[in-house]
C-alpha positions, 0 to 999 in steps of 0.5 A: 484463549477464550478471550482471544477467540471471542474477540476474533469472532466479533471482529469477523462478524462485524466485517461480514455484517458491513459487507452485507449491509453495503450490498445496495451500493454495489449494483453497478461498476461506479458503485462497486469500484468507487462507491458512487464517488460519494465517500466522505473524508473520514472513510477515504482517509482511513481507507488510504491509510489502512491500504498503505500500512499492512502486516508487511509494515508492522511485522516485516518492515518495522522489524527489519529496518528497526534492526538495521537503523535503530531508533532512526527508522522512525524517519521512515514513518515520518516520511510516510506521513509527510510525503506518502500521505500529506503531500500525496493528498495535497498534490494528487487529491483534487486533480485526480478526483476532477480529471478522472471523473471528467474522463469517466475513468475508474482505474489507473490504466483506464486513466492512461488510455483516455488521457492519452487516447491510447488503447495500447497504454491502457492494456500495457498498464493493466498488464503491469498491474496484473503481473505485480499486484498478485505477488504483492497481495500474497506478501500480505499473509507473511506477517501473520504466520509467526504471530498466529502461531505465537498467539493461538498455536494453530497452523498458519494455513488456517489463518490464510484460509480464514482471512481469504474467505472473510475478506472475499465475503465482504468485498464481493458483497459490498464492494468499495463502500464495504471496504471503506467502512471496514477500513475505518473500523480496522483503522480505529483498531490499528490506532488503539493497538499500536499505542497500547503495544508501544506503551506496554513494550517500553514499560517492560524495558523500564520506560522510554529513557531506559530503553533508549539508554539500553539501545545506546549500549548496543554494538554491531561491528558488522553494521557500524563501529560508531558508538551509540549508532542505534540510538543516533539521529540518522542511525548507522546507515543514513544513505540506505535509510533515505532509500527506504524513506523514498520508496515507502513514501513517494511510492504511494503516488504511483500505486493503483490501489492508493491513487484510486482512493482519490477517485471516490472523494465526494466534496471539495472540503473532504480533500482538506479534511482527508489530508489532515486525517490521513497524515495524523493516521500515518504519524501514529501508525507508521511512526509508531510501527517503525519507532517500536521496531527501533528497539528490536535489538533490546530483545533476544532474537536470533535473526540469522536463524529466524529472519527479521520477521521474528523480531516483532513477534518476539517483542510481543510474546511476553505481553498480557493475553488481552494485548496479544489479542489486540495485536492479532486483530491489529495485524489482521486489520492491517492485512485485510484492509490492504488485501481488499484494496488490492483485489478490487484494484486487480479485478477491476483492472482486469475486467475494465481495462483488459477484457472490456472492449478487447476480448469481450467487445460488448459488456453491460454494466451488470456483467462487468460487476459479475466479472469483477466479483469472479476475479476477486475470488480468483485473485484471493485464491491465487494469492492464498495458494502462493502464500501457503505454498511458500510456507510449506515448500523448500523449493528454490522457486519459492524463494524466487516468488518471495523476491518478486514480492519485494520488487512489486512495489518498486515496479508499480510505482517506478512505472506509473508515478511519473506518467500519472503525476505529469498527466494530471499537471502538464499538457505537454506529456506525451504517450511515448514518454508514458511508454518509456516510463512503463518499460523503464520502471518495470524493466529495471526492477525485473532485471534487478530480480534476475541480474542483481549482481550486475547492478552497482552495489547501492542499487543491488537492494530492491529498496534502493533500486525501486527508489531510483526508478521512481526518481528517474521516471520524474526526469525521463518523462519530461525529457522524452516528452520534449523530444517526441511528437507533441500530443494532439492539442484538442485532446489535451485541451479537452482533458484539462478543460475540467480544471477551468470549469466555473463552479459557485463558491461561498464568499468565505472561500472566495472574495470575488 
């Protein structure tokens, strides 16, 4: 116990120390929200990866989907690496960095407002962000409850409070730069931790081949009557597995807290390096998490009584104390890094996109930073309250909140992915097409929350429904753009002029 506490104190001390050190980078909006657009490839790639993979992935998704699909759940991690990281960087990275700087936009709603010259789009997007990021933020605490009770025997509420206070301190003090540096440190911990945990868990089962052999003998007629379903290539339910891959991989392309990482990149070469680093990080962390979860059925877990969140903690409960301490810090790292990204995205959107110029007509740069810091405190407090209330209360409304958390990812990505992607690449994208995508993506997910039984069976799952809204958005935006009035040519040409700007290049990169 002493060892665990010492490691936690050191971890928290480093996080706070980095926040205090980075105060000089957080004196204006550009510095506080984007790190002055001067963040290198390692910090950006790790910030992207650690924001991507939270405790929800490690404790919740890895356990749940590993139980449902067996070793085939590893495909989710591979999809996260190739689609959610490699392709996201390759397709969105450069264009996002160039156009957002050209338009002087610091948030995704601000991008929509300036790219399409629409104050309404900016406000509409900011409302969607405000509504759906809070429950998403609250969900980050869920993966910690069983783990802390197992490791420390302390009430879950103290874990929530400690995590909230410490994250708030370093984010408020140092802004995005503190978050990026801490994300790098937390990412290193996640890489080491997941490799060590996989090795230890498989060792307890007699090694990889023995664990795989044991998995081949597991049967569950409620899932599949196919022999060896849980160690097969595509698992017992390939179609629903594909839905999970699409939602958790393609979804990152439309999430404000993920896309905003590209805004802060410093150099052209950083994008290429960041692409490789981010992809490698995702292969190890996401691939490792889902690979580990695939062996969940080898352990004695009463899922019916304790839920999917009990699977991973049960797998870890017999590890040595030093490894349990590493796992606790791993999950804390995953949660705090994602939490810091979400609260910066939420508070900056509320300040820059809703209050500035609408409710408060004139707002100085210094006042914006003060308000962003205030809203960081508010968002962290609200999300912590929801998480505590959910664990303490048996009220049915709490279950509703838990459902809303699952819908958040699909609503945000379903609303924003297509308009953002087409807005970067296609001059004919119209304002009306953006509105239709916003309403369709968020609207379908809300309807799925309230009237799920009326949906087709395959879309009753929020996972599949979220994947459907994203794919549908990619079709809806061009269709609506073709039948709606053409955008102003001067406006579009001005926005895309940034891509045609001439810049000097070394001869090794260009023959001309």
